[in-house]
C-alpha positions, -999 to +999 in steps of 0.1 A: -003+001-001+014+033-010+022+056+023+003+086+017+018+116+039-013+131+041-009+168+049-030+184+076-030+214+100-020+196+127-009+164+114-004+134+090-014+097+086+002+062+082-019+034+078-009-003+069-029-029+066-021-069+059-043-097+045-043-133+030-065-152+011-081-157-026-106-151-050-126-182-063-115-210-088-093-202-116-093-228-146-071-219-166-036-201-156-010-183-180+010-155-168+034-131-181+071-126-167+083-094-161+114-080-143+114-046-129+138-020-134+148+006-110+145+045-131+146+064-095+147+051-067+132+079-047+098+078-066+097+041-074+095+041-108+092+009-129+091-003-161+081-042-172+113-060-192+110-076-224+106-109-211+072-128-217+058-160-222+055-177-250+019-188-251-001-155-249+001-130-281+025-102-273+011-068-280+037-041-298+032-007-278+048+013-256+060+007-220+047+025-190+064+038-153+054+038-123+063+068-099+041+053-074+058+053-039+063+023-020+072-006-043+064-031-009+033-048-007+009-041+020-025-058+023-054-052+041-085-075+050-117-069+046-129-058+078-164-069+091-191-040+091-222-027+107-243-048+079-217-071+069-200-102+086-165-099+068-141-121+086-105-105+092-078-121+082-041-107+084-007-117+079+027-094+084+039-077+057+071-085+037+094-064+065+078-088+091+070-056+109+031-044+113+030-003+115+004+009+138-018+037+124-020+071+138-039+100+131-043+132+144-070+154+127-080+193+127-110+205+145-128+239+143-125+263+115-096+253+088-096+274+055-067+256+041-070+219+026-072+193+049-058+166+024-032+178-004-042+163-036+000+157-043-005+130-014-030+109-031-027+111-068+014+091-083+027+105-116+012+075-132-022+075-117-023+103-135-012+086-167-045+079-194-026+058-217-007+025-206+027+018-229+021-016-241+054-023-258+061-054-238+021-062-230+008-097-229-025-099-244-054-120-234-089-127-250-113-142-225-136-171-235-162-186-209-158-204-179-116-202-184-103-175-161-067-163-164-042-161-134-018-131-131+011-134-112+040-116-126+042-074-130+034-059-161+011-046-182-019-072-200-045-062-226-077-076-219-104-082-248-131-104-263-164-118-248-172-141-221-188-157-192-181-175-159-146-158-160-126-140-138-089-122-141-073-129-110-046-110-099-020-127-071+015-112-077+028-105-045+054-069-044+042-062-079+028-035-098+004-049-123-017-031-151-050-047-167-058-025-201-097-031-210-100-027-246-131-041-257-138-061-226-171-078-215-173-107-189-209-116-177-209-137-143-233-151-119-219-151-087-179-141-088-164-108-090-148-100-131-116-087-116-101-099-081-073-090-065-058-112-039-021-098-037-001-071-053+016-040-041-006-020-068-034-027-095-040-001-124-073-009-144-070+015-181-098+017-200-078+018-239-087+049-256-125+046-272-132+013-263-161+004-245-162-024-216-188-042-193-182-063-164-217-075-149-227-099-120-259-108-121-265-130-090-255-134-052-221-136-049-205-166-033-188-155-002-166-177+020-159-171+060-125-159+051-136-133+025-159-111+011-159-109-026-192-087-032-179-064-059-177-067-097-143-050-093-123-064-058-092-059-047-078-066-014-046-040-026-045-004-040-063+004-070-060+029-097-086+033-123-079+056-152-080+058-190-097+068-217-125+047-226-157+036-210-168+009-183-201-003-178-204-017-141-238-038-131-236-054-097-269-067-092-265-076-054-229-065-045-206-034-048-197-021-081-160-013-071-144-022-036-109-018-026-094-032+013-070-003+007-072+026-015-093+035-048-077+060-070-096+073-100-081+097-125-099+095-160-122+076-176-163+069-182-182+051-157-214+039-154-221+021-122-253+004-114-251-014-075-272-033-052-251-018-025-220+010-026-210+019-061-172+028-051-164+013-018-124+014+000-113+008+036-087+033+035-094+064+010-112+070-023-097+100-042-107+112-076-092+139-098-109+133-127-134+115-150-174+112-158-194+091-136-229+080-133-236+059-102-269+043-093-266+026-060-287+011-031-263+021-007-241+049-008-224+063-040-189+066-027-179+049+008-146+051+025-149+032+056-126+007+078-149-002+112-117-017+125-099+018+122-116+048+126-081+064+114-086+062+079-118+064+055-112+098+033-127+108+003-109+130-019-126+146-049-105+177-068-123+171-106-147+152-123-181+151-131-206+131-111-244+123-112-250+099-082-285+086-070-280+066-039-308+053-015-285+062+014-256+090+011-244+100-020-208+107-011-196+093+025-159+089+043-156+079+081-131+110+087-128+135+061-148+144+029-132+168+013-143+185-023-121+208-040-135+207-076-154+189-103-195+191-110-214+168-088-252+164-090-265+140-062-298+126-053-297+107-022-311+104+014-279+127+025-257+141-004-224+145+013-216+130+050-182+129+070-169+136+106-155+165+088-167+182+060-147+207+037-159+219+005-132+244-009-143+242-046-165+225-072-200+232-091-226+209-064-261+202-067-277+180-040-313+171-039-317+157-003-346+136+019-325+136+051-296+158+053-281+179+028-246+181+038-238+163+071-209+162+095-218+134+121-194+115+146-180+086+122-144+091+141-132+103+169-098+111+156-113+146+139-138+175+152-172+172+139-172+202+116-182+216+082-161+247+066-172+263+031-143+277+019-148+282-020-173+265-048-206+268-056-229+245-037-271+243-042-291+223-017-327+214-023-345+195+007-376+179+008-406+185+030-404+171+069-376+169+094-346+178+074-318+202+075-296+214+046-266+215+061-264+199+094-233+191+118-237+175+151-204+201+162-199+233+141-207+249+107-186+274+091-189+295+057-158+315+050-161+316+012-181+304-016-215+304-027-240+284-008-279+285-019-304+266+001-342+257-008-354+241+027-388+242+039-378+230+074-342+241+081-313+257+064-288+252+095-281+230+121-256+230+146-248+220+180-217+241+189-209+271+166-221+285+135-207+314+116-211+326+084-175+351+078-178+354+041-191+341+004-228+345-006-254+325+011-290+327+003-315+304+022-352+302+002-343+331-020-334+358+005-295+364+009-282+363+049-247+374+064-258+357+095-260+319+108-294+307+117-298+297+154-286+260+159-314+237+167-292+218+193-303+183+186-284+177+151-294+141+139-273+111+118-246+102+149-231+070+142-256+052+124-261+079+096-289+090+076-326+086+086-342+053+065-359+055+035-329+058+010-343+078-024-380+071-013-400+103-009-365+122-025-367+159-039-388+157-069-375+176-103-394+202-092-377+211-061-341+216-077-338+254-066-355+284-058-396+290-076-399+314-099-407+341-071-378+333-053-397+320-029-378+281-032-412+272-022-417+236-029-440+232-061-478+218-059-482+183-048-454+181-029-428+149-028-433+119-045-439+090-020-425+060-022-405+040-048-374+058-065-377+091-083-387+088-118-382+053-119-409+025-131-417-006-114-389-028-109-365-001-099-346+004-132-340+039-142-356+052-173-334+045-200-307+032-178-291-003-196-294-035-184-268-060-177-260-087-206-288-106-183-310-080-181-308-072-147-308-042-129-300-039-096-336-026-085-346-060-104-322-080-083-333-065-045-316-034-042-314-026-008-344-007+005-351+022+033-335+014+066-301+010+058-272+020+078-247+046+060-221+027+074-229-004+057-201-021+037 
């Protein structure tokens, strides 16, 4: 796992997890054999050598370098959570020494960025094309899973069912280039990383790729491999192609360490979380359509409350989620991007920091919520920039809710809230920026209600059921921001026909959508795996 020197005002984080076990059975096993060369020790730059096996077809494009930090393998187990009974099986890293986790996070009004993008995105993460000069090509076929055991670049194409691309390459960096790959499985991941230092999944320019799991995942006591893309190691997704993911009864993308996304187009429909990580989810660019039965983007390790960050610095997002649109256990930080979120709660964390971006939230519980999901930092929401528009449904709802403090320092904040615009238990301040509540600009923070909801359990039950309708996305023609006549639709998912499918949203190859396959309904904890 790549170490992150997290730039916080008061401290930094260092976390390493260890893990064992494997993904389902592998029917055929063909691996590329490459050697890493050292180009710059300080940046851990690696390139594959010319050594490749004779059986697979060899590709003929460029080489890839990795400036992604430490090369030591560090794996973390899939810890059990509020709604999962994942067992944890840890082993020591190659050095034989477990590193203790330590995190001290800021509290109070912090106007500087808590998380630094430089600590989360390596040079290789940010490269959108793979050097494939020494790559190995695979074309998938029905029932024949592929095992990759050596460092290198692998090009994957073809259409098949009952196939898993398994990566089991300790201490290695592996890059999977998806170039017209379609896999449909019933009960196992399409891509499963059991052991690696880091795995890159790159969509080739102009390619369309689809990974679908149509049924219930066949998990065992030592693992919970319940995602179309599942990894026990650090995972980076990038590229210039399109990746469609369908997970009828599980997560879309899940890693037990970090998930980094820096480019590509993603269409994810999942019964559980769309994108899920234990330590961090960090996104710098890309186009995302996420429809999830739990959270759209979720970062949490229930056994270690010092991790679980979400950092978004760019990208275009349309998220529909039954629980939270975006949730991090510790820090949730938005620095940029365009985000359109419809959910029970739009954005949640212990410390939520909005530094930039164009954010639109339609919520049925809290628009932005800070709750004590971690004792490692203060419960705070700060607005330091960007443009945030929040439209709330009727009932006991809050546009901005902190079980601690709220600070508006800069940026534009436009709230339509029939019940409550701001709810805080401690301090509430408007120090700058432009704040508009129900069509009227204000420079004074409304009095807190001293009873913010959410706590450790997350948002109110019900998910998207009863979420604001399309007519509540902004103030009315008279500037009042009132809810249109007829109120908010009750029951069912907004704008969906019976069965849960989003209008115009493609089904997976088996004709199964997350909604049809038992997408989670109301009453779920926002901290579920």
